[in-house]
C-alpha positions in Angstrom: 28.5 10.7 14.8 28.6 14.4 15.0 25.3 15.6 16.5 26.0 19.2 15.8 26.7 18.5 12.2 23.3 16.8 11.9 21.5 19.7 13.6 23.3 22.2 11.4 22.4 20.2 8.3 18.7 20.3 9.1 18.8 24.0 9.9 20.8 24.8 6.7 17.9 23.0 4.8 15.4 25.4 6.4 13.9 23.0 8.9 13.0 25.0 12.0 13.1 24.8 15.7 15.5 21.8 15.7 15.7 20.5 19.3 17.3 17.4 20.8 15.0 15.2 22.8 16.5 13.4 25.8 17.4 9.8 24.9 19.6 7.4 26.8 21.8 6.2 23.9 25.1 8.0 23.4 25.4 6.7 19.9 22.1 8.1 18.7 20.4 11.5 18.7 16.6 12.1 18.6 15.5 15.4 17.2 12.2 17.2 16.9 11.9 19.8 14.1 9.3 21.5 11.9 8.8 21.9 8.2 7.2 25.4 7.6 5.1 25.8 4.5 5.7 28.9 2.3 3.0 30.9 0.6 3.6 29.1 -2.7 3.1 25.7 -1.2 -0.1 26.7 0.6 -1.4 28.3 -2.7 -0.6 25.1 -4.6 -2.4 23.0 -2.0 -5.4 25.3 -2.2 -5.4 25.1 -6.0 -5.2 21.3 -5.9 -8.0 21.1 -3.3 -10.2 23.4 -5.5 -9.5 21.3 -8.6 -10.2 18.0 -6.8 -13.3 19.1 -4.9 -14.9 21.5 -7.3 -15.3 24.0 -4.5 -13.6 27.3 -4.0 -12.3 28.6 -0.7 -13.6 25.4 0.6 -15.4 24.0 3.5 -14.0 21.8 6.3 -14.5 18.8 4.0 -12.3 20.6 1.3 -9.5 21.1 3.8 -9.8 17.6 5.3 -10.0 15.6 2.1 -7.6 17.4 -0.2 -5.8 20.4 1.3 -4.2 18.8 4.4 -3.2 15.5 2.7 -1.5 17.5 -0.1 0.5 19.5 2.5 1.3 16.4 4.5 2.6 14.6 1.5 4.6 17.6 0.4 6.3 17.9 3.8 7.1 14.2 4.1 8.6 14.1 0.5 10.7 17.2 1.1 11.9 16.2 4.6 12.5 12.6 3.3 14.8 14.0 0.6 16.7 16.2 3.0 17.2 13.3 5.4 18.3 11.0 2.5 20.9 13.6 1.5 22.0 14.0 5.1 22.5 10.3 5.5 24.6 10.1 2.4 26.6 13.3 3.2 27.2 12.6 6.9 27.4 8.8 6.5 24.7 8.0 9.2 21.4 6.2 9.2 18.1 7.8 10.1 14.4 7.1 10.6 11.7 9.7 10.9 8.0 10.1 11.5 5.7 13.1 10.9 2.6 14.3 12.6 -0.6 15.4 10.8 -0.8 19.0 9.7 -3.1 20.9 12.0 -6.3 21.9 10.1 -6.7 25.0 12.2 -3.2 26.2 11.6 -1.8 24.6 8.5 1.5 26.5 8.6 3.8 23.7 9.5 4.2 20.0 10.3 6.2 18.4 13.1 8.7 15.6 12.7 10.7 13.4 15.0 13.8 11.7 13.7 16.5 9.5 15.1 20.1 9.6 13.7 22.6 6.8 14.4 25.7 5.1 13.1 25.4 2.8 10.1 26.3 -0.3 12.1 23.6 0.2 14.8 20.1 -1.4 14.8 17.4 1.0 15.8 13.6 0.9 15.5 11.9 4.3 15.7 8.7 2.9 17.1 10.7 1.6 20.1 12.4 5.0 20.5 9.1 6.9 20.4 7.6 4.5 22.9 10.6 5.0 25.3 10.2 8.8 24.9 6.4 8.5 25.4 5.7 10.3 22.2 
């Protein structure tokens, strides 16, 4: 597996701050990266939250119940598609997890992913536990 090709693929698909995390398996690579929301995505999340809550420029409840989940789902869906395409194009397997969008700074969401050869068995929960994440 070409680690640099994986990193380049993620960066070419506008995922930011791609960094390798230290992991003791030479056949696998663990990466942290971020999905940054653009203005259109944030505006769409605000419009959705307004529609669902009946509030404008909402309260904390508005952000917590509708705005943040919308952004989280958008990021997971988008990154999931990027990783699915990467797996097909580079003939590797991958698993990923995301962290909640920060209500105070809803500009991005963080992801951790592990990439490995198709014939390898990996559980991301075990990897995260080993890395103490």
